C-alpha positions as CSV (number, residue, x, y, z in Angstrom):
1,E,-12.6,10.9,-66.9
2,T,-9.3,10.3,-68.5
3,V,-6.5,12.9,-67.5
4,N,-3.2,13.4,-69.3
5,T,-0.7,12.8,-66.5
6,E,2.2,13.9,-68.9
7,N,1.4,17.6,-68.5
8,Y,1.3,17.3,-64.7
9,I,4.7,15.7,-64.4
10,A,6.3,17.7,-67.3
11,W,7.9,20.1,-64.9
12,K,10.3,17.3,-63.7
13,N,11.8,17.5,-67.2
14,G,12.2,21.2,-67.6
15,W,8.8,21.7,-69.2
16,M,5.8,24.0,-68.4
17,I,2.8,23.1,-70.5
18,F,-0.5,25.1,-70.5
19,E,-3.6,23.7,-72.2
20,D,-6.2,26.3,-72.5
21,K,-5.4,27.7,-68.9
22,P,-6.3,31.2,-67.7
23,F,-3.5,33.7,-67.4
24,S,-4.2,33.6,-63.6
25,Y,-2.9,30.1,-63.5
26,I,-0.1,30.8,-65.8
27,K,0.7,33.8,-63.7
28,E,1.0,31.7,-60.5
29,T,2.9,29.0,-62.2
30,L,5.7,31.6,-63.5
31,E,5.8,33.2,-60.1
32,R,6.5,29.8,-58.6
33,W,8.9,28.5,-61.2
34,Y,10.9,31.9,-61.2
35,D,10.4,33.0,-57.6
36,V,8.9,36.4,-58.7
37,S,5.8,38.3,-58.0
38,I,3.9,39.4,-61.0
39,V,1.8,42.7,-61.0
40,M,-0.9,43.0,-63.7
41,E,-1.9,46.4,-64.8
42,D,-5.2,44.7,-66.4
43,E,-6.8,42.4,-63.9
44,N,-9.2,41.4,-66.6
45,S,-6.3,39.8,-68.4
46,L,-6.1,37.3,-65.9
47,S,-9.2,35.3,-67.2
48,C,-7.7,35.1,-70.9
49,A,-6.8,31.6,-71.8
50,F,-3.8,30.3,-73.4
51,S,-2.1,27.0,-74.7
52,A,1.8,27.2,-74.7
53,K,4.7,24.8,-74.1
54,F,7.8,26.1,-72.6
55,K,11.0,24.1,-72.2
56,D,14.1,25.4,-70.4
57,K,13.2,29.0,-70.9
58,T,14.4,31.9,-68.9
59,L,11.6,34.2,-67.5
60,P,12.5,37.1,-70.2
61,E,12.2,34.4,-72.8
62,V,8.7,33.4,-71.8
63,L,7.7,37.0,-71.3
64,E,8.9,38.0,-74.8
65,I,6.8,35.2,-76.3
66,F,3.7,37.0,-74.7
67,R,4.9,40.5,-75.7
68,N,5.4,39.3,-79.4
69,T,1.8,37.7,-79.4
70,E,-0.1,40.1,-77.2
71,S,-0.6,43.9,-76.8
72,I,1.6,43.8,-73.5
73,S,4.9,45.1,-72.3
74,Y,6.8,44.1,-69.3
75,R,9.5,45.3,-67.0
76,I,11.4,43.2,-64.5
77,A,12.6,44.9,-61.3
78,G,14.4,42.5,-59.0
79,D,11.9,40.0,-58.0
80,Q,9.0,41.9,-59.3
81,V,7.7,41.6,-62.9
82,F,5.3,44.5,-64.0
83,I,2.9,43.6,-67.1
84,Q,1.5,46.7,-68.8
85,G,-1.3,46.4,-71.4
86,R,-4.0,43.9,-72.0
87,L,-4.0,40.3,-73.1
88,C,-6.5,38.9,-75.3
89,E,-8.3,42.1,-76.6
90,Y,-11.8,41.9,-75.9
């Protein structure tokens, strides 16, 4: 099987690359990258898949992209992020 290693080492150059990844994976990556804990109001949203590329973005910039494309809102309180609403409407 051929694997695109570029996606796995992209973080070294400031990139976060997601190709059809469930939001649970994206959530874990964001938590590690920004040293925060993310609390989801809708646990079903964790199974929604997304493809995205982010380079040198702040956490609010990344969250704004999801807010602008999905039916969510968010609140940052210290090292916790609360995401309200539903990703990928069913």
